[in-house]
C-alpha positions as CSV (number, residue, x, y, z in Angstrom):
1,M,-8.7,-80.0,57.5
2,L,-8.7,-76.2,55.8
3,I,-12.3,-74.7,55.5
4,I,-12.3,-71.4,53.1
5,T,-15.1,-69.6,51.5
6,R,-14.4,-69.1,47.5
7,R,-17.0,-67.7,44.7
8,P,-17.8,-68.5,41.3
9,G,-14.8,-67.8,39.5
10,E,-12.4,-67.7,42.3
11,K,-9.5,-70.3,42.7
12,V,-7.5,-72.5,45.3
13,M,-4.0,-72.9,44.8
14,I,-2.5,-76.3,46.3
15,G,1.2,-76.4,46.1
16,D,2.8,-75.0,43.1
17,D,1.1,-76.9,40.6
18,V,-2.6,-77.4,41.7
19,V,-5.7,-74.9,41.4
20,V,-9.1,-75.4,42.5
21,E,-11.7,-73.3,40.5
22,V,-15.2,-73.1,41.8
23,I,-17.1,-72.5,38.7
24,E,-20.4,-72.6,39.4
25,V,-23.2,-72.9,42.9
26,S,-26.4,-74.0,42.2
27,G,-28.2,-74.6,45.5
28,S,-26.6,-77.1,47.0
29,S,-24.4,-79.1,44.6
30,V,-20.3,-77.1,43.8
31,R,-18.8,-77.6,40.3
32,I,-15.3,-77.0,40.7
33,G,-12.2,-77.6,37.5
34,I,-9.0,-79.1,38.6
35,A,-5.9,-78.2,36.7
36,A,-3.5,-80.1,37.2
37,P,-0.1,-81.9,36.2
38,K,-0.5,-85.2,33.8
39,S,1.8,-86.6,36.6
40,V,-1.0,-85.6,39.4
41,P,-4.1,-88.3,39.6
42,V,-7.0,-86.7,40.5
43,Y,-10.4,-89.0,41.1
44,R,-13.5,-88.4,42.5
45,E,-12.9,-89.8,46.2
46,E,-16.3,-92.7,45.5
47,I,-13.9,-93.8,42.4
48,Y,-10.6,-94.0,44.1
49,T,-12.4,-95.9,46.8
50,A,-13.6,-98.1,44.7
51,V,-10.7,-99.1,42.4
52,K,-8.6,-99.4,45.6
53,E,-10.5,-102.0,46.8
54,E,-10.6,-103.6,43.2
55,N,-6.8,-104.0,43.4
56,T,-6.7,-105.5,46.9
57,A,-8.7,-108.2,46.3
58,A,-7.0,-109.2,43.2
59,A,-4.1,-108.7,45.1
60,T,-5.5,-111.3,47.5
61,A,-7.6,-113.8,45.3
62,D,-6.3,-117.3,45.0
63,P,-5.1,-117.6,41.8
64,A,-6.7,-121.4,41.3
65,A,-10.5,-119.7,41.9
66,M,-10.3,-118.2,38.5
67,P,-12.7,-119.5,35.8
68,D,-10.8,-121.8,33.3
69,D,-11.7,-119.3,30.8
70,L,-9.5,-116.2,31.9
71,P,-6.0,-116.2,30.9
72,Q,-3.4,-116.9,33.6
73,S,-0.2,-115.7,33.7
74,K,3.0,-117.2,32.5
75,N,5.6,-116.8,35.1
76,P,9.2,-117.9,33.6
């Protein structure tokens, strides 16, 4: 892990096309801005983890255990 010190207004480049800028520092809270191409997903870690867990649960769920009122996919 790279650890660096930045002040508000200073930026960090990640590769050629991702820019992380320190917007504001207030107490123990830091606001950052991230500029990245639309093809690069940017998530807060807790959201990324929750989505990943939900996707794993859905992929391993037993379709027979689904409620009857949900539409079932049709396999040809």
